[in-house]
TIBAKE-537775 format. One record per residue: x, y, z of N, C-alpha, C, O in turn; residue in one letter. Coordinates in steps of 0.2 Angstrom, whole numbers, padded with zeros to 4 digits, always signed. Example, Ala and Ser with C-alpha at 12.3 -4.5 7.8 and 13.67 -1.06 7.14 Angstrom:
TIBAKE-537775
+0066-0028+0039+0062-0022+0039+0066-0016+0039+0071-0017+0042a;+0064-0011+0035+0068-0005+0036+0064+0000+0039+0067+0006+0040s;
end
This chain:
TIBAKE-537775
+0001+0049-0083-0002+0048-0089-0005+0041-0091-0009+0041-0094s;-0002+0036-0087-0004+0030-0088-0012+0029-0086-0016+0026-0089r;-0013+0032-0080-0020+0031-0077-0025+0036-0080-0031+0035-0080l;-0022+0041-0083-0027+0046-0087-0031+0043-0092-0037+0045-0093a;-0028+0038-0095-0032+0034-0100-0038+0030-0097-0043+0029-0101r;-0038+0029-0090-0043+0026-0087-0048+0031-0083-0051+0029-0078k;-0047+0037-0085-0051+0042-0081-0058+0040-0080-0061+0037-0085k;-0061+0041-0074-0068+0040-0073-0069+0033-0070-0074+0031-0067g;-0064+0029-0070-0064+0022-0067-0064+0022-0060-0060+0027-0057s;-0067+0017-0057-0067+0017-0049-0063+0011-0047-0065+0005-0050v;-0059+0011-0043-0055+0006-0040-0057+0005-0033-0056+0009-0029v;-0059-0001-0031-0061-0003-0024-0055-0007-0021-0054-0012-0024r;-0053-0005-0016-0048-0009-0012-0051-0012-0006-0054-0008-0002a;-0051-0018-0004-0055-0021+0001-0050-0025+0006-0045-0029+0003q;-0051-0025+0012-0047-0029+0017-0051-0029+0023-0053-0024+0026w;-0052-0035+0025-0055-0037+0032-0061-0033+0034-0061-0030+0039a;-0066-0032+0029-0072-0028+0031-0071-0021+0030-0076-0017+0030g;-0065-0018+0028-0064-0011+0026-0064-0011+0018-0061-0015+0015f;-0066-0005+0016-0065-0004+0009-0064+0003+0007-0066+0008+0011s;-0060+0005+0002-0059+0011+0000-0060+0012-0008-0057+0008-0012l;-0064+0016-0010-0066+0017-0017-0062+0024-0019-0063+0029-0017d;-0058+0023-0025-0055+0028-0027-0057+0029-0035-0058+0025-0039l;-0058+0036-0037-0059+0038-0043-0053+0040-0047-0049+0044-0044l;-0052+0038-0053-0046+0040-0057-0048+0047-0060-0053+0047-0064i;-0045+0052-0059-0046+0058-0062-0044+0059-0069-0039+0055-0071t;-0046+0064-0072-0043+0066-0079-0036+0067-0079-0033+0066-0084p;-0033+0069-0074-0026+0070-0073-0022+0064-0072-0016+0064-0072a;-0025+0058-0071-0022+0052-0069-0020+0051-0062-0016+0047-0060g;-0023+0055-0058-0022+0055-0051-0029+0051-0048-0033+0049-0051l;-0029+0050-0041-0035+0047-0038-0038+0052-0033-0035+0057-0030t;-0044+0051-0032-0048+0055-0027-0053+0050-0025-0054+0045-0027d;-0056+0052-0019-0062+0047-0016-0067+0047-0021-0070+0052-0024l;-0070+0041-0022-0075+0040-0027-0082+0042-0024-0082+0042-0017a;-0087+0045-0027-0093+0046-0024-0096+0040-0021-0095+0034-0024p;-0100+0041-0016-0103+0036-0012-0108+0032-0017-0112+0035-0021a;-0107+0025-0017-0112+0021-0021-0109+0020-0028-0113+0017-0032g;-0104+0023-0030-0101+0022-0037-0099+0015-0038-0096+0012-0034a;-0101+0012-0043-0099+0005-0045-0092+0004-0046-0089+0008-0050p;-0089-0001-0044-0081-0002-0045-0080-0005-0051-0084-0010-0053a;-0075-0002-0055-0073-0006-0061-0068-0011-0060-0067-0016-0064d;-0064-0010-0054-0059-0015-0052-0060-0015-0045-0060-0010-0041l;-0060-0022-0042-0059-0023-0035-0053-0027-0034-0052-0032-0037t;-0049-0024-0029-0043-0028-0026-0045-0030-0019-0046-0025-0015l;-0045-0036-0018-0046-0039-0012-0040-0042-0009-0037-0046-0011i;-0037-0039-0003-0031-0041+0000-0033-0048+0004-0037-0048+0008i;-0029-0053+0002-0031-0060+0004-0029-0061+0011-0033-0064+0015a;-0024-0058+0014-0021-0059+0021-0026-0055+0025-0027-0049+0025e;-0029-0059+0030-0034-0056+0035-0030-0054+0041-0033-0050+0045q;-0025-0058+0043-0022-0056+0049-0018-0050+0049-0013-0049+0045a;-0019-0045+0053-0016-0038+0053-0008-0039+0054-0004-0036+0050p;-0006-0043+0058+0001-0044+0060+0005-0047+0054+0010-0044+0052w;+0002-0052+0050+0005-0055+0044+0005-0050+0039+0010-0049+0035a;+0000-0046+0038+0000-0041+0033+0005-0035+0034+0009-0033+0030l;+0006-0033+0040+0011-0028+0042+0018-0031+0041+0022-0027+0039a;+0019-0037+0043+0026-0040+0042+0027-0040+0034+0033-0038+0032q;+0022-0042+0030+0024-0042+0023+0025-0035+0020+0030-0034+0016s;+0022-0030+0022+0023-0023+0020+0029-0021+0022+0033-0018+0019v;+0031-0022+0029+0038-0020+0031+0043-0023+0028+0049-0020+0028l;+0042-0029+0025+0048-0032+0022+0048-0030+0014+0052-0033+0010q;+0043-0026+0012+0043-0023+0006+0040-0028+0001+0041-0027-0005g;+0036-0033+0003+0033-0037-0001+0025-0035-0002+0022-0033+0003k;+0023-0036-0008+0016-0035-0009+0012-0041-0007+0013-0046-0008a;+0006-0039-0003+0002-0045-0001-0002-0048-0007-0003-0045-0012p;-0004-0054-0006-0008-0057-0011-0014-0054-0012-0018-0052-0007a;-0016-0053-0018-0022-0049-0019-0027-0053-0024-0024-0055-0029v;-0033-0053-0023-0038-0056-0028-0040-0050-0032-0042-0045-0029k;-0040-0051-0039-0042-0046-0043-0049-0048-0047-0050-0053-0049i;-0054-0043-0046-0060-0044-0050-0062-0038-0054-0061-0032-0051e;-0063-0039-0060-0065-0033-0064-0060-0032-0070-0058-0036-0073g;-0059-0025-0072-0056-0023-0078-0048-0025-0077-0044-0022-0073d;-0047-0030-0081-0040-0033-0081-0035-0028-0084-0029-0028-0082v;-0037-0024-0089-0032-0019-0091-0030-0013-0086-0025-0011-0086m;-0035-0011-0082-0034-0007-0077-0030-0010-0072-0025-0007-0069l;-0031-0016-0070-0027-0020-0065-0019-0020-0068-0015-0020-0064a;-0019-0021-0074-0012-0021-0077-0008-0015-0077-0002-0014-0075a;-0012-0009-0078-0009-0002-0077-0007-0001-0070-0001+0001-0068e;-0011-0003-0065-0010-0002-0058-0004-0007-0056+0001-0005-0052l;-0003-0013-0059+0002-0017-0057+0009-0014-0060+0014-0014-0057g;+0009-0011-0066+0015-0008-0069+0017-0002-0064+0023-0002-0063w;+0012+0002-0062+0014+0007-0058+0017+0005-0051+0022+0008-0049l;+0014+0000-0048+0016-0003-0042+0024-0006-0043+0028-0005-0038a;+0025-0008-0049+0032-0011-0050+0037-0006-0051+0043-0007-0050d;+0035+0000-0054+0039+0005-0057+0040+0011-0053+0044+0015-0055n;+0035+0013-0049+0035+0019-0045+0036+0018-0038+0034+0013-0035l;+0040+0022-0035+0041+0022-0028+0039+0029-0025+0041+0034-0028r;+0036+0028-0019+0034+0035-0016+0040+0037-0012+0043+0034-0007w;+0042+0043-0013+0047+0046-0009+0044+0050-0004+0043+0057-0005d;+0042+0047+0002+0039+0050+0007+0043+0056+0010+0040+0061+0012i;+0049+0055+0010+0054+0061+0013+0053+0067+0009+0053+0072+0012e;+0053+0066+0002+0052+0072-0002+0045+0076-0001+0045+0082+0000e;+0040+0072+0000+0033+0074+0001+0033+0078+0008+0030+0083+0008d;+0036+0075+0013+0036+0078+0019+0040+0084+0019+0038+0089+0023l;+0045+0085+0015+0049+0091+0015+0045+0097+0013+0047+0102+0015a;+0041+0095+0008+0037+0101+0006+0032+0104+0011+0031+0110+0011r;+0030+0100+0016+0026+0102+0021+0030+0105+0027+0028+0110+0030v;+0035+0101+0029+0039+0102+0035+0045+0105+0035+0048+0108+0039l;+0048+0105+0029+0055+0107+0027+0060+0101+0027+0058+0096+0029g;+0066+0103+0024+0070+0097+0023+0073+0094+0029+0073+0088+0029d;+0075+0098+0034+0078+0095+0040+0073+0091+0044+0075+0085+0046v;+0067+0093+0046+0063+0089+0049+0060+0083+0045+0059+0078+0048p;+0059+0084+0039+0057+0078+0035+0063+0073+0035+0061+0067+0036a;+0069+0074+0034+0074+0070+0034+0074+0066+0041+0075+0060+0042h;+0074+0070+0047+0074+0067+0053+0068+0062+0054+0069+0057+0057a;+0062+0064+0052+0056+0060+0053+0057+0054+0049+0055+0048+0051l;+0059+0054+0043+0060+0048+0039+0065+0044+0042+0065+0038+0041a;+0071+0046+0044+0076+0042+0047+0073+0039+0053+0075+0033+0054q;+0069+0042+0057+0066+0039+0063+0062+0033+0061+0061+0028+0064a;+0058+0035+0056+0053+0029+0054+0057+0023+0051+0055+0018+0052a;+0062+0024+0048+0066+0019+0045+0069+0015+0051+0069+0008+0051r;+0071+0018+0056+0074+0014+0062+0068+0011+0066+0069+0005+0068r;+0062+0013+0066+0056+0010+0069+0055+0004+0065+0053-0001+0068l;+0055+0004+0058+0053-0001+0054+0058-0007+0055+0056-0013+0056v;+0064-0005+0056+0070-0010+0057+0069-0013+0064+0070-0019+0064q;+0067-0010+0069+0066-0012+0075+0060-0017+0076+0060-0022+0079a;+0054-0015+0072+0048-0019+0072+0049-0026+0068+0045-0030+0070l;+0053-0026+0063+0053-0032+0059+0054-0039+0063+0050-0043+0062r;+0059-0039+0067+0060-0045+0071+0054-0047+0076+0052-0053+0076p;+0051-0042+0079+0045-0043+0083+0039-0046+0079+0036-0050+0081l;+0038-0043+0073+0033-0045+0069+0034-0052+0066+0029-0056+0066l;+0040-0054+0065+0042-0060+0062+0040-0065+0068+0038-0071+0067a;+0042-0064+0074+0040-0068+0080+0033-0069+0081+0031-0074+0083r;+0029-0064+0080+0022-0064+0081+0018-0068+0076+0014-0072+0077v;+0020-0067+0069+0017-0071+0064+0020-0078+0063+0016-0082+0062v;+0026-0079+0065+0030-0085+0064+0033-0087+0071+0039-0086+0071h;+0029-0089+0076+0033-0090+0082+0038-0096+0081+0038-0100+0078p;+0044-0095+0085+0049-0099+0084+0054-0097+0079+0060-0100+0078g;+0053-0092+0075+0057-0090+0070+0059-0083+0071+0055-0079+0075q;+0063-0080+0067+0065-0073+0067+0071-0071+0072+0075-0068+0069g;+0070-0072+0078+0076-0070+0082+0080-0076+0085+0084-0075+0089l;+0078-0082+0083+0081-0088+0085+0077-0092+0090+0073-0089+0094g;+0079-0098+0091+0075-0102+0096+0076-0100+0103+0081-0098+0105a;+0071-0101+0107+0071-0099+0114+0071-0092+0115+0071-0090+0121g;+0069-0087+0111+0069-0080+0112+0062-0078+0112+0060-0072+0113t;
end
């Protein structure tokens, strides 16, 4: 309902030469915006290095973002980012069933845990797993 007030607005997310334009629907959801639609809000992810960005996301940190455009829309998106969490396991369960979704989500959590030290070493050599490793 928070985004429904901004129906018709286009949010552009940009990172390292890639961009994604999303249209806010009357239901307060998002859909791909029509080609060439002007953005009401542009969110530019400042971190250009893929490994550093991946490490930040895996640690649950939001990357630094430059904001251009509709500040009220940015505030609504900020509130949603702070207060909503995607329950990917529940969404997978609707498609795959409860048991496969749980197993897949558990495997993904183990993979994330395993990748964190590696990403820390790639982004910050000499840190993460201790000196000399």
